[in-house]
N, C-alpha and C positions, 0 to 999 in steps of 0.2 A: 504495499500500499504507501504511494507516495503521495504526501500532505505538506502544502505549506510552498516556499520556494517560488509562489507565482512570478513574482518580480525579478527575482534571478533568472528564471526560464524563459520571460519575455525578453529581456537585456540581451542573454544569449543568444536567441534565437533570431533577436534585431542584427546582433552582427554579423550572424552566420547568413543573414538574406544578403550582405551588403556582398556575397561574393568577391571580395579581397583579403588581402594578406591584414590576419586579425592575429592580437596577441593577449590573449587573456589568464590575468593570475588569478587562483583560485585558492583562498588560504583560509584555513583557520582550524582551532584547537580539534584534538582526538576526539573521535567519535561524533562530530558534528553533522557529519550527513554531508561532504564534499564530493566524495566517488559517488553516492546515489544522486545527489545532483548533476551529475557530470554523462552517468552514464542514462539516465531519463532523456537531457539535453541531447544525447547520438544517438536515442535510436530513431534509425530507420536511416541514420546516416553514416556515408561511407567513412569510418573511423580507425585510423592507427592507435589503437591501446597500449602502453607500454606503463606496467606498474615495474620503478625503479627500486631495486633491492639491496638492503644494508650488505652488499655483498662485492666482489671485485670487480674494476670496470670490464675485465675478458666477458665475465659472467654476466653483467648488466649488457655489454653489447651482445650478450650470444642471443639475450630476452628480447631485447629490441630487434634483432635480426627476426627471430620468428614471429614479432608482431608484426613487422612490413612485410612478410612473405605470407602470413596468412591473410593480411587484408588485399596485399597488390597480386596475390598469385595468378592472377589474369591478365598483369600488364606486365611481361616481361621479367620475373621473379619465378625459378624455377626453383625444384627440391633436387634435393642429392642422395643417392645412395647410404645409407648412414654409415654402412660396412667400410666405405673409401674414407678416415675421417681425418686424411690429411690432403686431400685434392685439393689444389687451388688453382681456380681456371676465374674465366671472363663471359658473363650473359649479356645479352642484348638487351635493355631495356629502353625499347624508343630508340631515338636519336643520343642514346647517350650511354657510354659503354661502363657498366658498373662492376667491378672487382668485389668478388665476394669467396669467401672460402669456408668448409664445411667446417664444421663445431666438432668439438672434443667431447664427446661424454653427455655433458648436459643440454646439448642442442642437437643429439645426434639425429633428430628429423628432418632436420632442415639448413636451410645456408647461414652461412656466419660472415658479416661483412668485417675486411679488412679493420676498419676503424669507425671512430663515428663520423667520421667525415665523409667516407662512403655512404655509409645509412643515411646523413640529410642530403646526400645527393640525391639518393634514390627516390627519396620522399620530395626534394622541390619538383625532380621530374614530373613523377605523378601530379602533383599539385598545379601543374601549367596545363593538365588534361581537363581535371574537375573537381569540384569542391572536395576538400579532402580537410579530415580533423585530427589535428596528430595529439592525442593525450600524453604526459609526461605525469603519471599520477607519482607522490612521493618524491620529486624534483631535489629535495636535499641530498636524499641519497647517494643518487644521481652524482650531484657536484661534489661529493664526499669521496667519491669512487673515484672520478672523471677531475681531475683538480682545474682543467682548461674549458670545461664544457661550456662555462658562461660566454665563454670568451667564443668561443667557437661558433654557439647560437648568434651572440651579436652579430660577427662576419656573415654569417648566412640570413638572419634578418636585413642585413642593410645590403645584401645582394643577392645570392641566389634564390633567397626566398622573395624577395622584394615585388617580383610581376609574378608571385602566381596568386594562387586560389586557398592558401594552404588556410589554415585555424587553428593556430596552435594555444594549446593548454596547460598551463605548467601548476601544476595541484602539491600541496604541502602543509604538512601538519607545523613544522617545525616554526612556529610563530616570528620569533626571531630572525631563523634565517630569512624568512621568507620577507620580515619587513627592511630587513637591512642589504642582505647577499643578493634583492632579486631586485625590491623596491628601491632601496635605497641608493642615494645617488653616486654612492663612490660603487656599485656595482656596475659591470660590465652590462647588462641589461637596462640599464638605468634610462628611460626615455622611450624604450620599443615597446610597452605594452599599450593595447590601445583600450586597455578596462581592466580593473581588478575588483575581484569578490571579497569581501572577508564575509565568511560564512558565520552567522552565529547559530546560538541555540533559538528554539522556538520561542516566542514570547507565550503568555499564559494563554491567550487566542488557542493559537494553533496548537498547541500543547492539548488543550479541550477538546480538538476533535479528535483525537486516537480515542477518547472516552465519550462517544456520543450519547449516551445513556446515563453517566453520571449525572450526580447531581453537580449542580454550582459549586458547592462546598468540597466535593472528593476531588470535581475539576483543578481547585485551587490544591487542594494536596498534593496532586501527582505533579502541579507543575513545582510547589514546592518542595517536591522528592526529588526529581528528575532533572528539574534545570532547564526541561524543552529540550534536552540531548536525544535526537534520535535512537541512537543504539541502547539506550537506556529504556524508553518510551516500549522498543519491541520486545524487552523481557516482560513486559505487563502485560495483562490479558485483560482486554474490556469486560471480557465475561466473570471474574475473579472480583469482589470488595476490593477496598483500599487495605484492609488489615490482611486478608488471606495474598494481597500481590507482596505486601512488605514480607511475611514470612516466609513465603516463598522464594524472594528472590533479593531480599537483601538480608534479614535476619537467620540464616541459615547459613552455616558453615562451609556447603559445599555451592554454595549459588555462586554464577559471577559477576555480581555485583557487589559480593562482602567483601573483597579484596580490591576494586577495583581504585580506589583511590592511592593506594601505596603501588601499585603495577604502573599506573601511570605516571607518578612521580619517579617511579625507579627508569622509566621510558624516558621519560624528558630530563632527568636532572641530575648532577651527580650528588655526591651528597646525601642521600633519602632521608636518612634518619634525621639530618639539621631542618631540612625544609617539612618533615611531619611535625618536628617542635615549633616551627614557625605555626604553622596552622593552628595546631593544639592550643598554644596557647592565643590566638586570635580566637577561635571558639571557645574560650572558656572566658573571654572578655578583657582579655589586655590588648586596646585597640589603639594607644600609643606606642611609638617606635623606641620611645626607653624602656616603656613596661614590656614589651614583647623581646626585648634584648635581653634584659634581666632574669625574663623566667627563662628563656634558650638559654645563658650563658655565653654569651657573645658580645663582642663590640658593637658599638651603636652603627658605625660605618658598615662592617662585615652585615649585618642585621640587615640595613638597608640594601644592598646588593641582594642578601637572599629576597625579601620581600620585593623586588623591583621584576628577581624572575617571575615570579610569582605571580605578579602584575600580567607582565608578558606571554601569562600561561594562558590569562583569565580566571584566575582561581583567586584573588584575592585585588580589593582596589582600593583607593585613596577617594577619603572623604574633606571637603574644607567647606563652610558655610559661604553661600550663595553669595555674600553683601563681603567677602574676602579670602577669593580664590587660592591668595597665593600667602596669606596667613600661616602663623605658626597653629592654629587649631587642627592641623589634620588627623583624621583617626583611619585606621584601616580595619577594614571589615572581609569576609569572605563572600565575594558573590558570585560564586559557583554554587547554585542551591542545591547541588548534589553532595560537594564536598561539604556545604553546611550541614547538610543535613546528617552526612553518615557522620561527620567530627561531633554532632551533637547529641547519637544517639547509640553508633557502635561502639565506641571505646568505653564507657558507661555498662553497656550491658556485654561485654564481650566474656565474661561466665555464662552466662545464660543462653547466650548464642553459641558457646564452643559445647557446653554437657547438653545442648538440646532442649533447655528449659524457660526459652525464651516465650512461650506461646501462654507457660499459665502466666507472666509477669506482664504480656504486653499493656493489659488494661493501664497498669500501673505506672509503670517505666516507659511505656510509648504513644500512647492514647493519650493518657491525661495529660500531657505535654507537647501536645501538637500544637493548640492554641496557644500556647507562647510562643514556641517557633515559625508561627505561621505570621507572628506579629511584621517583622522584617520582608517577611515575603508578599507579603499583602501591600506593603508601602511600596517595592517595585513593580507588580500589578496595578497598583493604581497610576505610576510613574506612568509604564509604556501605554495604559490607558487614554493618557492627557498625551501625550507623545503621539502616540500612530491611529486614535481611534477617536477622540474626544472634537466635534465640528461645532461646541458652543464656546469653546474661549472668548473673552469680549475682547480680547485684542490677538494681535498679530504676535505668535511666541517667540521672546528672546531664548533665554536659558532657563533650564528646569535643575532643579536640589533640593538642597535642605537648607536651613539653618538653626545656628544654635548658639546662646550665645547668657549673655546675663538679663535679670530681668530686675531695672532698678525700683519696683513697686514691693518686690518681695523678694529683693537679697538674694534670689536662687537662680538656679540654671533653668533656662528656656529653651524648648526644642520644637520646630516646627517640621512635619513631617516633607511637606513638599512645598517648596515655592518655587511659581513660574512668573518669570519679568517679562514685560512687555518691550517689543522690538522697537517701537514706535514713540514711548514714552514712560515715565516713571511709573505706571501701573504695575500692577503684580496680583498674581490668586495665592493665595494662602492656604495650603489643604492638610488635613486632618484626618488619620486612617486609623481606624480601629477595627480589629480583627477579635471582637468577642460575641459570649453570647445572649448580650445585654441591648438592648436599644440605645441607641445613644442620644444624649439628653440636649438640652439648650445648654447648658452649663459648660460643656465642650465650646460652645461658637465663642460663648464671652470670654475661654480663657484662650480662644484663638486671636479673640481680638485684643486681649490682653498681650499676648504673646506678640502680635505683628506689631502692634506700638512700640514694645520695647527693641523690636526690629531695627523700625525707622530704617533711612533710606527710600522710600514709598509714599507716594501719594494715594492714589485711588486704590483700594484693597477690595477685593472679591474674595469668595469662602467657598471651599469646595467641603464638603464634610462626606468622608466614606466610610459606609460600614456593612459590614457582615451578617447585622443582623436588624437594618432596618431603623428607625427614628422614634422619638417619642411622640406625641401628637402635640405635647409644647413647641418643639423644636420644628416640626413639621409646620406648624400654624406661623411660627415664627418667619422661618423660608417663606413661603405664602406672601406675608407680608412686605419681605425684602427679595422678591425674585428677582429683583435684577443683579442684586448684589449676592446672595446666598443661593448654592445647587448644595442638594442633599441626593446622593449616588450609592446604592448597595450594591454589594455583589453580586446580585443578579443581573442587576444592571450594566454591568459592564462587560458580562456574557453575551448580552441578548440586542449589542449595538445591531446586528444587521437583521433581527427580525420586528 
């Protein structure tokens, strides 16, 4: 089942229809569905799909040769008897002579190009005749194996590929590599792309489409658990309850997702134990750099580097008050919902999971704590609603974020969940998000008005109050009286925007 990514597919197909050289960079964290998107786009189109391997240059060349042979077998690329492993010869590929040799062992069924340059020459010739897609999946693996591949690609893009109908897609999961070594200005490939696609997890709405018969509350829970990562969503059955899905797919020592965070960290980072300690500290409420460093037992400067790497992977994020984006009030949070969920619930229940007793303690250890956990998740959902779906904003949007600071009236700290600034004047939206089982009363609006005054900076203020469980009659009456100023939005409202 292919869900979401409609805009990405639309843009890729628009590029395909140009019938000229196109270079698309597709990247994002592991498990986010990059390859699935590319496969959906390539359906019915002539495609050389080459999945680079964490292996030697020769073995990657063999795999690329096989991919070319499979796709272009009717265009002058021949097959060679596997028994003649050392044969080298030339074959005619249209008007161009392409030198190939048979592979040894790992590519016994086909032909192997002598070099990546020869392979690219064969692709260039084929792409002159018809529209041809060439996908290099996990490009960082190829670049690691063949150090000069980016420079070689640059040369071909500037010359042999320039007048072809090739559609080249470079895909990668290493965020830092793709942003620095492919998209960065120091890369040989800088300036050659015609589009880039940073593939993000699904938002709350697309995540809910995986569970069409779930209630809005259960859809929200599944977003808060999976973070909208397609591979994780595939593990959960829409025919099971949230409880059954969790017990089967996370709180079970043989489940794929049980060790997923540690496996992902081991794949992406050195010193996994230190990174685990950093994430554990943040999950435990240590949100300032100095607090995290002290808890982990490393110097502040070194801790900042660990956090920076986690931010590159999209696991950790940095927040600052919207009125002071470069100030000292920075705090860090786990922005990857699955990591947040896992570190909130698995470590503290590890003995019960390992012994198979988690089912007996589920109601107390997991279920009773879910509303508190969902508080920050609901805030993100409400932000996404405003960012992507709300058509009722009273002004063109500028920025969106949070605010916190001192309240001079009470001499205590104040926090506003959502602040949306106007792009044209000093107006703003002040938002409150409450994920609790009781309706929100008028005192919450009064408190937001007080906090907005403490925030300062802004003139006209509008108030959005989001609630899982609705609103009291008193607040509903007040909102009707001030309908130009106050909006009340329920959990059901943000899921029913298209109905």
